[in-house]
Structures are given as C-alpha cells and as structure tokens.
C-alpha positions in Angstrom: 13.1 14.6 3.9 14.7 17.3 1.6 16.5 16.3 -1.4 20.1 17.1 -1.6 20.8 20.2 -3.6 23.7 18.8 -5.3 22.9 15.9 -7.8 25.7 13.6 -8.7 26.7 14.2 -12.3 28.1 12.0 -15.2 31.6 13.3 -14.2 31.2 12.0 -10.7 30.3 8.5 -12.2 33.3 8.7 -14.5 35.8 9.5 -11.7 34.2 6.9 -9.4 34.4 4.2 -12.1 37.8 5.4 -13.4 36.5 5.9 -17.0 35.8 8.8 -19.2 32.5 10.6 -19.3 32.1 9.4 -23.0 32.2 5.7 -21.6 29.7 6.7 -18.9 27.4 8.0 -21.7 27.7 4.9 -23.8 27.2 2.3 -21.0 24.1 4.3 -19.4 22.6 4.8 -22.8 23.0 1.1 -23.5 25.3 1.5 -26.5 28.4 0.2 -24.9 28.6 -3.4 -26.6 31.7 -3.6 -28.9 32.9 -0.4 -27.6 33.3 -0.9 -24.0 34.5 -4.1 -22.0 31.6 -5.9 -19.9 33.8 -5.4 -16.8 34.0 -1.7 -17.5 30.3 -1.3 -18.2 29.5 -3.2 -14.9 31.9 -0.8 -13.1 30.1 2.2 -14.5 26.6 0.8 -13.7 27.7 0.1 -10.1 29.2 3.6 -9.6 26.0 5.2 -10.9 24.0 2.9 -8.7 26.0 3.8 -5.7 26.1 7.5 -6.5 22.2 7.6 -7.2 22.9 9.3 -10.5 20.3 9.7 -13.2 20.5 11.7 -16.4 19.5 15.3 -16.0 15.8 16.1 -17.1 16.9 18.0 -20.3 18.3 14.8 -21.5 15.4 12.5 -20.3 13.8 12.5 -23.7 16.8 10.4 -24.8 15.7 7.6 -22.5 11.9 8.0 -22.4 10.1 5.3 -23.8 13.2 2.8 -23.6 11.3 0.7 -21.0 8.0 2.3 -20.7 7.6 0.8 -17.2 6.7 2.8 -14.0 6.8 1.5 -10.4 4.0 1.9 -8.0 5.2 1.8 -4.5 2.6 1.1 -1.9 2.6 0.1 1.7 2.0 -3.7 2.5 -1.0 -2.7 4.7 -4.5 -1.7 3.6 -4.0 -3.9 0.5 -7.5 -3.8 -0.8 -7.4 0.0 -1.2 -4.1 0.0 -3.0 -5.2 -2.8 -5.2 -7.7 -0.3 -6.4 -5.1 2.2 -6.9 -3.2 -0.2 -9.0 -6.1 -1.1 -11.1 -6.6 2.4 -11.9 -3.0 3.3 -12.6 -2.6 0.3 -14.8 -5.6 1.1 -16.9 -4.4 4.7 -17.8 -0.8 3.2 -18.2 -2.0 0.6 -20.9 -3.7 3.3 -22.6 -0.5 5.1 -23.1 1.7 1.9 -23.8 3.1 1.7 -20.5 3.4 -1.0 -18.0 2.9 -0.8 -14.1 4.9 -2.8 -11.6 3.6 -3.0 -8.1 6.1 -2.9 -5.3 4.6 -3.4 -1.7 6.8 -2.1 0.9 8.2 -4.9 3.1 6.8 -4.8 6.6 8.9 -5.4 9.7 11.8 -6.9 7.7 14.2 -4.0 7.6 15.2 -1.9 4.6 13.7 -2.6 1.3 15.8 -4.1 -1.4 15.9 -2.6 -4.7 13.8 -5.0 -6.9 15.7 -4.1 -10.2 19.5 -4.1 -10.8 19.2 -0.6 -11.2 15.9 1.1 -10.7 17.3 4.2 -12.8 17.9 2.1 -15.8 14.8 -0.1 -15.6 12.2 2.6 -15.2 10.7 5.7 -16.6 9.1 7.0 -13.4 7.7 6.0 -10.0 4.3 6.6 -8.3 4.5 6.2 -4.5 2.3 6.4 -1.4 3.7 8.6 1.3 3.0 5.7 3.6 5.9 3.8 1.8 8.4 6.6 1.8 11.0 4.6 3.5 11.0 1.8 0.9 10.9 4.6 -1.8 14.1 6.2 -0.6 15.6 2.8 0.0 15.5 1.8 -3.6 16.2 5.3 -4.7 13.0 6.0 -6.6 13.0 9.5 -5.2 15.7 10.2 -7.9 13.5 9.3 -10.9 10.6 11.3 -12.1 8.2 10.9 -9.3 4.5 11.4 -8.2 3.6 11.1 -4.6 0.2 10.1 -3.3 -1.1 11.0 0.1 1.6 13.6 0.4 2.0 17.1 1.7 2.1 19.2 -1.4 4.6 21.7 0.4 7.0 19.1 1.4 6.9 16.3 -1.2 9.7 14.5 -2.5 7.9 14.2 -6.0 7.6 16.5 -9.1 3.8 16.3 -8.4 1.5 15.1 -5.6 -2.1 13.6 -6.0 -4.3 13.7 -3.0 -7.7 12.6 -1.8 -9.6 15.4 0.0 -9.2 13.6 3.3 -9.8 16.8 5.1 -13.1 17.4 3.7 -14.0 13.6 4.4 -13.2 14.4 8.0 -15.3 17.4 7.9 -18.3 15.4 6.4 -17.8 12.9 9.4 -17.7 15.6 12.1 -20.7 17.5 10.6 -22.7 14.3 10.4 -22.0 13.3 14.2 -22.4 16.9 15.4 -25.8 17.3 13.7 -26.9 14.3 15.4 -26.0 15.9 18.8 -22.7 14.1 19.7 -20.4 16.1 21.9 -18.0 13.4 23.5 -15.6 11.8 20.9 -13.0 9.1 20.6 -10.6 9.3 17.9 -9.2 5.9 17.1 -6.0 7.0 15.2 -3.7 4.9 12.9 -0.4 4.7 14.6 1.4 5.4 11.1 3.7 8.3 10.7 2.1 9.7 7.6 0.9 13.1 6.6 -2.6 11.5 5.4 -3.2 10.5 9.0 -2.0 13.8 10.4 -4.5 15.6 8.3 -7.2 13.4 9.8 -6.3 14.3 13.3 -5.8 17.9 12.5 -9.1 18.4 10.8 -11.1 16.5 13.3 -9.7 18.5 16.1 -10.5 21.7 14.1 -14.1 20.8 13.4 -14.7 19.8 17.0 -13.0 22.9 18.6 -15.4 25.2 16.7 -18.4 23.7 18.6 -18.8 24.4 22.4 -19.1 21.9 24.7 -17.3 19.0 22.6 -14.4 16.9 23.9 -12.2 14.4 22.0 -9.9 11.8 23.4 -7.3 10.1 21.0 -6.2 6.4 21.1 -3.4 5.2 18.7 -3.6 1.7 17.1 -1.7 -0.1 14.4 -3.8 -0.8 11.4 -5.0 -4.1 12.4 -8.2 -5.4 13.9 -6.5 -7.0 16.8 -4.5 -3.7 17.3 -7.8 -1.6 17.2 -9.7 -3.9 19.5 -6.9 -3.6 22.1 -6.8 0.1 21.9 -10.6 0.7 21.8 -11.1 -1.7 24.7 -8.7 0.3 26.9 -9.8 3.6 25.7 -13.5 2.9 26.6 -12.5 1.3 30.1 -10.8 4.6 31.0 -12.7 6.3 34.0 -15.1 9.3 33.3 -17.9 9.9 30.9 -18.0 7.3 28.0 -17.6 8.9 24.4 -20.8 8.6 22.4 -19.1 8.7 19.0 -15.9 6.8 17.9 -14.2 8.2 14.8 -12.0 5.7 13.1 -9.0 6.7 10.8 -10.1 3.7 8.5 -12.5 0.7 8.1 -10.1 -1.9 9.4 -9.6 0.0 12.7 -13.6 0.3 12.8 -13.9 -3.4 12.5 -11.7 -3.8 15.4 -13.6 -1.1 17.4 -16.8 -3.1 16.8 -15.3 -6.1 18.6 -14.1 -4.1 21.5 -17.5 -2.4 22.0 -19.2 -5.8 21.9 -16.8 -7.1 24.5 -17.7 -4.4 26.7 -21.4 -5.2 26.3 -22.3 -2.1 24.5 -24.5 -1.6 21.4 -23.6 0.0 18.0 -25.2 2.6 17.5 -27.4 2.5 20.6 -24.5 3.2 23.0 -21.9 4.5 20.6 -21.8 5.5 17.0 -18.8 4.5 14.9 -17.5 5.9 11.6 -14.7 4.7 9.4 -12.8 5.9 6.3 -12.1 4.1 3.0 -15.4 2.2 2.4 -13.7 -1.1 2.0 -15.6 -4.3 1.4 -15.7 -5.0 5.1 -17.8 -2.0 5.8 -20.9 -3.6 4.5 -19.7 -7.1 5.8 -20.1 -6.1 9.4 -23.3 -5.5 11.2 -24.6 -2.7 11.6 -23.1 -1.6 8.3 -20.6 1.0 8.9 -21.0 4.8 8.2 -17.8 5.6 6.3 -16.1 8.0 3.8 -15.8 6.6 0.3 -12.5 6.9 -1.4 -12.3 6.3 -5.0 -9.1 4.1 -5.2 -9.3 3.5 -8.9 -9.6 7.2 -9.8 -6.7 7.8 -7.4 -4.5 5.5 -9.3 -5.7 6.9 -12.6 -4.9 10.4 -11.6 -1.5 9.4 -10.3 -0.7 7.8 -13.6 -1.9 10.8 -15.5 0.2 13.2 -13.3 3.3 10.9 -14.0 2.6 11.1 -17.7 2.5 14.8 -17.6 5.7 15.1 -15.5 7.5 12.8 -18.1 6.0 15.1 -21.0 6.9 18.2 -19.3 3.3 19.2 -18.9 1.6 20.5 -15.5 -0.4 17.7 -13.9 -4.1 18.3 -13.2 -4.6 20.4 -10.0 -7.1 19.9 -7.1 -7.6 17.1 -4.7 -10.0 14.2 -5.4 -13.5 14.4 -3.8 -14.6 12.0 -1.3 -18.2 11.2 -0.2 -19.7 10.2 3.2 -21.9 7.0 3.0 -24.4 6.9 6.0 -25.2 3.5 7.2 -26.3 2.0 10.4 -23.4 2.4 12.7 -24.4 5.9 13.6 -27.5 7.5 15.3 -28.1 10.2 17.8 -26.6 9.7 21.2 -28.7 7.7 23.8 -30.4 10.1 26.4 -30.1 7.4 29.0 
C-alpha cells in the first residue's frame, strides 16, 4: 500500500487542536509543563495521534535519542524464527544503547491496538516483518523511521528493506531435487498473503519450467501442522500420477506433510521426498531428519537493526540479501523406480 504523498504538518495539528504551532512544538517536544495546561497538552497529543503526525526528518535529530527505543513488529506465527530475529536485533541495539520492544501481531482478533499511548512519541523507529503489515499500519508504525523485513524493495513502506535470499534458497532446493531425478512436484504453499511467499512460488515455477518433462501442483495451507496435514492429504489423494517430491514453504508445513504421507501408507523418502525452509528445531526432531534451507534468523535481526541505525543517522544501509544454505538430510532421495 503506497503512502500518502501529503503528510500532516504541525499546522494541521495546531488547527485540529485549536492551538498555536508554538504550543504544538512545546507539547511534542515535551517542554510544555508550566507553559501549556495539561488539558491543552492532551488535546495536542490526541490531534497528533489522530492525524498520524510526526516531525519531519530534518528535525528528527531534536528527538533522536530521547527514548532510544525501537519496536520490532512480527507475526504471531513462526515464533521460533522471529525469536531469533529479536535476539539478533536486541544484541546490536544494546551495543548502541537502544532497547527493542517486541510486538507480535494479534492473530484472528481484529485490528491491532497501539501498544503505546503514542507510538510516535514513544519510539525512535520500527523494524517490521511484511507478514505483520496490517499490525504495522494499525499502530501507525509506518509513519516512523522504518525498516521492513521480508519485503519487496520496489514497493516497501520502509526507508530500507532487509531480505534473506529466499529465491536462492528455492533454487538450491529445486536443483537438489532435479539432480536426484524428480520431475513430478507438489508445492505445499503457505496460505499467507506476503511477498516472501510469493517469491517462493515464483522461483520454484521458474526453476521447474526450465527443465523439460517437469510438472508442479500447488496446495495451499495455513502455517500449522494440522492445516498442512489436511492440505497434503487431499493433494496426494487426487487422481493421477503421484508427485515424487513435496516442496514445503516452511518446516512447520513439512512436519504436517510428514503426518499426511504416513497416514496414506507412504514412506519418506522412499515414496516421496520432502523439503522445508527455515531449519527450525523441529527439522531434526522429525524422522527422517528434514532437508531444508537454513535461514540465519539472528543475522537477519542484526542486519535489520543495523539498517535502522543507518536510517536514523542518515547513512545508506548495507546492500545485498543475506545468503541462505541448503542443509541436506534424510528426507530426500532419488525417486523410486517402482
């Protein structure tokens, strides 16, 4: 969603609150006590909050360092991965005297509530996953200095984007399975409207289209083991030649797929190979251990915080996606000839 080209000004806040621009400056600069009544100050804060006003970036240094707090907005799902993102972000933040507040997006309970009386007054900046974009806009975090994670650089809300090289991860998965001789694929896709999952689908199709004789079917599932089980069971029960390779958008989906495969009396990897993406703890807890793409969640968080510090200081953040690595384990093998 594109940002409005016209941002509210201090004059707009003053008009809405029925005060002078000088009063607005005093209140938002936290210098109002003894000069403006508490009732007036609250009226100014409420007007600023309602309008989504923040000081322009040229004046940002007057506020920078006042709270030295940033907000990390993440989805409530895939919590193990985002715990790593938080750990990395908090480590870099601590080195620079900042604190990180974690805000998981509420799931299935309507619009997110602003966790602060005024996010603009309480925070110096925001790091947000594109998977939690609804929560981000609900708390008006997109009106602060912002770094987006897992986000399309060409259409991002943020002043900077930090991405893992998911496309290369899918290329590594496809190459691994194609080299084994697999030609019939099932893609178990996360039913989440997010750019990072669009990349997975697009890159897998591109890689498979380049090899004659390949086919791919897609089944969508919520990121849950039960959801993946149901979707996989239905897809594998569809008439026609059975896929020999199942490519899952993340490890939790793969764990659900394992259950479906076994319910159908099939074996991994003898009858069907399975891959994941993330390298969560459960990747080595299931049997056989899962071939998956390792994403460095802590480095992701570190780079996100480093990018936000650069934005706050007027520097250009480090360019380039974060490399990822295919970890081959027991869940993949050449297709059965029987």
